C-alpha positions in Angstrom: -0.3 0.0 0.2 1.5 3.3 -0.7 1.8 5.9 1.6 -0.3 8.3 0.2 -3.5 5.7 0.6 -2.5 5.2 4.4 -2.3 8.9 5.1 -5.7 9.1 3.6 -6.8 6.0 5.7 -5.6 7.4 8.9 -7.8 10.5 7.9 -10.6 8.9 7.0 -10.5 7.1 10.3 -10.0 10.5 12.6 -12.9 12.3 10.5 -14.5 9.5 11.9 -13.8 9.5 15.2 -14.9 13.5 15.3 -18.3 12.5 13.7 -18.6 10.1 17.0 -18.0 12.7 19.3 -19.8 15.3 17.8 -22.8 13.1 17.6 -22.2 12.0 21.2 -22.3 15.8 22.2 -25.8 16.3 20.1 -27.0 13.4 22.1 -26.0 14.8 25.4 -28.0 18.4 24.6 -31.1 17.1 23.3 -31.0 15.4 26.5 -30.4 18.5 28.5 -33.2 20.2 26.2 -35.5 17.0 27.4 -34.4 18.0 30.9 -34.9 21.9 31.0 -38.3 21.1 29.3 -39.8 18.5 31.7 -39.3 20.9 34.7 -42.6 22.9 35.2 -43.5 22.5 38.2 -46.1 25.3 40.1 -45.2 26.6 43.3 -47.0 25.2 45.9 -48.2 28.8 47.9 -49.5 27.4 51.2 -49.8 23.7 52.6 -52.7 21.5 51.4 -55.9 21.6 53.8 -55.7 17.9 56.1 -57.7 15.8 54.5 -61.6 15.5 55.0 -61.3 11.9 57.2 -59.1 13.2 59.0 -60.7 16.2 60.1 -63.7 14.8 60.7 -65.7 16.4 57.9 -67.5 16.1 54.6 -65.5 16.6 51.6 -67.2 19.6 50.7 -66.3 21.4 54.5 -64.3 24.7 53.6 -61.9 25.1 56.0 -60.4 28.2 57.6 -57.7 29.0 54.8 -60.8 29.3 52.4 -60.0 26.4 50.6 -61.2 23.0 50.0 -59.3 20.2 50.6 -57.2 18.3 48.1 -58.7 15.3 46.4 -56.8 12.3 47.6 -55.2 10.9 44.4 -56.1 7.3 43.3 -54.2 6.7 40.4 -50.1 6.8 39.0 -50.5 7.9 35.4 -47.6 7.7 32.8 -48.0 11.1 30.9 -44.5 11.1 29.0 -42.1 8.3 27.9 -42.2 4.6 26.1 -44.9 3.7 28.8 -47.4 6.7 28.1 -50.8 5.7 29.0 -50.2 3.5 31.7 -52.0 3.6 35.0 -51.4 1.7 38.4 -54.1 2.3 40.7 -53.1 3.4 44.4 -53.4 1.4 47.2 -51.8 0.8 50.4 -48.7 -0.2 49.5 -45.8 1.3 48.2 -45.1 1.2 44.3 -41.3 0.9 43.7 -40.2 2.0 40.1 -37.6 1.0 38.2 -36.1 -1.4 35.2 -36.2 -4.1 37.7 -39.0 -7.0 36.6 -39.9 -6.8 40.1 -41.2 -3.3 40.2 -44.6 -2.4 40.8 -43.9 0.0 37.6 -41.2 -1.5 34.9 -39.9 1.4 33.2 -38.6 0.8 29.4 -36.1 3.9 29.6 -32.3 3.9 29.3 -32.2 6.3 31.8 -34.2 4.5 34.6 -32.0 2.3 37.4 -33.1 -1.1 38.3 -34.6 0.1 41.3 -35.0 4.0 40.8 -37.5 5.2 43.4 -40.1 4.5 45.7 -43.8 6.3 45.8 -45.2 5.4 48.9 -48.3 6.4 51.5 -47.6 8.1 54.6 -51.0 8.9 56.5 -53.3 10.6 53.7 -50.2 11.9 51.7 -47.7 10.0 49.2 -43.6 10.3 49.5 -41.6 9.8 46.4 -37.4 8.9 47.5 -34.9 8.3 45.0 -33.3 4.9 45.7 -29.9 5.7 44.8 -30.6 5.8 41.1 -27.4 7.0 38.6 -29.7 9.4 36.8 -31.7 10.5 39.6 -35.3 11.6 39.8 -36.6 14.9 39.7 -40.2 16.4 41.1 -41.1 19.6 39.2 -37.5 21.5 38.7 -36.7 19.7 42.0 -33.9 16.9 41.7 -34.7 14.9 44.8 -32.1 14.6 47.9 -34.4 13.1 50.2 -38.1 11.9 50.3 -40.7 14.4 49.6 -44.0 14.8 49.4 -46.3 14.4 45.9 -49.2 16.3 45.2 -51.6 15.9 42.1 -50.3 16.9 39.2 -46.8 17.0 40.2 -44.5 15.9 37.2 -42.4 13.0 38.5 -39.3 12.7 36.0 -37.3 9.7 35.9 -34.9 9.6 32.6 -37.3 10.1 29.7 -40.9 9.0 31.4 -42.8 11.3 33.2 -45.7 10.5 35.8 -48.2 12.0 37.5 -50.6 11.5 40.4 -54.3 11.8 39.7 -57.4 11.8 41.6 
């Protein structure tokens, strides 16, 4: 093989390597845009009122704050991602989220860990905690560092999957 052919081959391989590097950078940029776009959480101005059962009233009872109590969520719905439309009824048992087959909701998402997060009831509220996942669990705009309360309509993001509690 001539010296010119070897030099052209070396430049061709170098060009392919740079194309690969630039495509990886572009993919990461797209993922960051998805991450920023899905961070839309409405700030809470006041703590939610206690549930009607806890206060001994009926659901139509108006409390001193002038607000009616928020209805208790009854289902977990996947609103974005590969499993969009999937619904899970909420009971009294915790819900495991992740790629592992033993999870309650098995996420078909490359950015989810095996046992990624846990959604669990405590009293009349639901809490979400990250289980040491690689890519983190997001509740609205905030990445979870400890268990946090989840209200109906709050967006839970695990990778490209977005879930919401609904009544």
